[in-house]
N, C-alpha and C positions, 0 to 999 in steps of 0.2 A: 642391363642385366640379362640373365640366361636362365632358361627353361631347357632342361633335360628331360624327354619324355620315353619312358620304357615301356614298350608294347609288342604284341605279336601279332598287330595290325598296323602297320604303318601308314598305310593307305588312309585309314582312316581319317588322317589330321590334313588331307590335302582340301577340303573343305572349309572347316570351321574356323581355321585361321587363315582364312584367305581374304577375308570382307574386314571392312570396318576399322574399328580403331586398333585392333590388334595387326591387321595386314599395314595400317599406318606406321604402327610403332615399330614392326620388323624392317619396313622399307627405309626409315629413317635411322635405323639404327641404335632406337630406344631398347629395344630389347631382341633376342635373339634366341630362336626355339630349335633346340636340336630334336630329333625324332631317331631312335634306335629301337631296331629290330631284335628282339631277344633272340629269334632263329639263328643269328649271327653269332651267337655266343654258345651255341650246342656242337657236340663234338661227335655226334652219330650221323651217318647217311641219311636218316629220316630227319634230323633237325628236331630232335625231341624235345619239348618244353613242358610237359606233363606227365603225371604217372598216377595210379592208383593211391589211394591213402591207406597208410598204415590203420590197421583196426578194421578195416572195412569201412563200407559205407557208400552213399550214392556220389557220382560225380569223380571228377577228376581235378588233381591238384597241380599247381604250378611248381616245377622243380626249382629248388636253391640255386645252383650252379649259375646258370644262364643271368640270374638277377644279380648275384654277387658279382661273377667276373664283369658284366655291362658297367656296373655302377663304378667298380675299380677301374676300369678303363677310362672312366672320364677325369680321374684325376683328383677326386674331392678329397676334402682333409677327412681326418681320421673323425670318428664316430665322435668320440669325448671332446673334441676341440669344435664340433659342430653343436652339439648339447650344450656345453658350456657357453658358446656366444663366441668364441675365440675367434671362430670362422664365420663368416657372414654367409653361410651356406645351409641347406637344409636337404635331408633326403625323406621323402614321403610317400607312404604306402597307403594307395586309394584302398579303402576298405569298409565295408557297412559296420563292421566293429570299432571304427575310429570316432575320434571326436568332430563333433557336427562343424563343418566349413562353416564361418559367419565372416561378417566384414572387418571383425577384428583380428582375424588369423589373415585376412586377404592383406591388409592394411600391414602386418607383421612381416607377412612375406615380401610385400613390396620395398622393404627396407633392406632387405638382400641382397647379394651379387650372384646368386645361384641357388636355382629349385631344382630338384630333381623328382620327378613324379615317375612311382612305378604303379603301373595300371594291370590290376589284378585280373583274372578269368577264370571260368570254370568253377569249380565248388570252392576255390580259395587259391591262397598262396602259401606255400611252406611256412608255418611259424617261427622259423629261424630267421628269415627275412624281418619280422616285425622286431624279434627279439634282439637281433644283433647287429643289423644292416641300416634297417631305416631308423629314423629321429622319433618318427610320430607317425600314427595312422589317423586320416581324415575320412571322413564320411559326407558325402553332399547332401544327406537328406535319410530319412526314416523310411527307406525303400531299398530295393534290390535290383541291381542294374544288370545285364549280362557281362559287364565288363567297365575298367575305371577308365576307358577313355572317353566318355561324355563326361564325367567328374574332372578329369585332366584339362578339358578342354575349357570347361567351367571356370576353371580354379586360374587359368592363363588369360582368361579373358576378366574376370574379375580381379586380378591383381594388376594387370597392365594398365588397367584406367587408372590405377593409383599412382604408377611409376611417373615422376615430373617429368613434363613434355608430352606426354603420351595425349592428354587433352587439349584441345584449344584453349578451353578455360579452365583453369585447375579448380576455381573456386566450386566448378559444377560438381566436383566428386564429395565435396564438403557439406554439399546440402541435399544430399540425397537420402533415403529411407537408409536405416541403421546405423549411419555415420555419426558418431561423438563428437568429433571435430569440428568447430567453429571456423567457416571461411573467414578470411582477412579481406574487408571488403575497404574503399575508398572511403574513409570519415568525411570527406566533404561531398560525396554523391548521395541522392536519396536511396535508400533501404527498403523495399518493398519485400525481401526473402527473408527468410529464417532458417536456421539451420535445423535437420531434424530433432538432434540430439538423443539419437538412439532410436526413435521412434520411426515410424513411415513418413514417407514425403506428402506433403499436401496437394491436393488436385491441379490439374496444370488444364488452361484453355488455351486457345488460338483462333484465329479469324476462321469462318466468319463469327459475327458475335451473336447471330440466332439463325438456327439451321434446323429445320422441319418443325420450326413451333418451340425449339427447345433452346432457350437464350443462356447466354453466358451469365452467372451471377453477377450482380449490379457492383458488389465491392471491389471487384479485380478489374473494373474499366472506370472506377471512379476518379483515378487520377492520383488519390489520397495515400500516400505510401504508407503511412501508419497503420490506417484502416485497411489496407491490403496486408499489411504482414500481420496485424492482429487475428484477421479473417483466415490467413493459410496456416497460423498455427492452431486454431480453433479446428479447423477442417482436418488437420494431419491430427490433433489429439482423437478425434471423434473417428476417424478411419482405423486410428491405431487400438483402440478402444472396441470397436466393432471387428477388425480383422484378426488383430494381435494383440490379444490383453495382455499376454506374458511380458510383453517388452516394455509395459507399464513399471513393472516391478525394478527393472534396471535403469530406465531411462532418466534422462536429466531433466528433471521438472521444477519449474518456477512455482513460485507462490500461486500466480495468476493462473499456471495449467493446473494446479491442483484443485482452485477453486472453479475451474470450468470443467474438470472431470466430475466433480462431485455434483454441479449443477446436472451436467449430464445423466448420471447415474439416478439422480431423483428424477429425472424426466422418464428414463428407462422403466424404473420402478411403479411410476403412474401410469405406463401405457403398455404394460407387461402383461397381458393375458396369455400370450403363447410367450415361445421360448424368443430372447431377445439377446442382444450383443452383452457381455458381462455375465450371464447368467451359464450355468453349467449343470448337466443332467445329472442328479442323484436317483440311482436305481431305475426304475422303469415308468414310476407313478407322476411325480413332481419335479418343481423346478425349484433350486435355491438359488438366491444370490451370493455370488462372488465377489463382493464389492471391492473397488480399490482402496487403499488404505490412504483415504485422503488428509488424514491430520498428522502423519509421520511427516 
């Protein structure tokens, strides 16, 4: 798999891509990352990549010419072929106005042969890039960065982990937070793990079993694989309800999961004199419950 990153700060990527899984994947040839300086595709002596916005306004806007010419130099397929899926390639514009990047997009990109990432800067990128060159706009969160470089590094890392061969144990990526896929485990071996089913991952512990009076939960050292699995699933549900209740609306929930969630919410109501997980503030005076629909 190949990543192509378009940026005005190519040296930025000397650090983020030179460690851990991404570095090993690059060294083993599983992924290849090309960094392209947009200033190399300018035609004036000042190597100008930005200009003032038409209509006035704050900041500067990245010009379309260097971006179009850089992408075209990569030999990517025509846009209509990329969008239709005929070509296993995509051109992405990193933008706060884009669709939120998540694990499902990472999995989709991991199935492609080539991913081109355009890093915006300044006030933004000439809209003709989004309308006529990029296949999609992607955002890495509800916040604004100084440029798309951090987002591009994030995407490369998240996608690389899902490329076959990048991880020592491929089942690891299927048992993490947000992942809907179920890991294929040896049915002849004890199984104490559980896939997240699109929710948050369960808590993890390692040695020592006790540290400064803080003991590891008895369930995870019991040796009973089914008990460990049930405990982990319960904790994953509890953590999701507490930190990311929105994931419960689209997660893969069993009948047992729904019973556990209903019980957790009953307990919350009994002990919620103050703001508790699963509650949202309405106005400024009181709290109203936002219950999970356990009956559906």
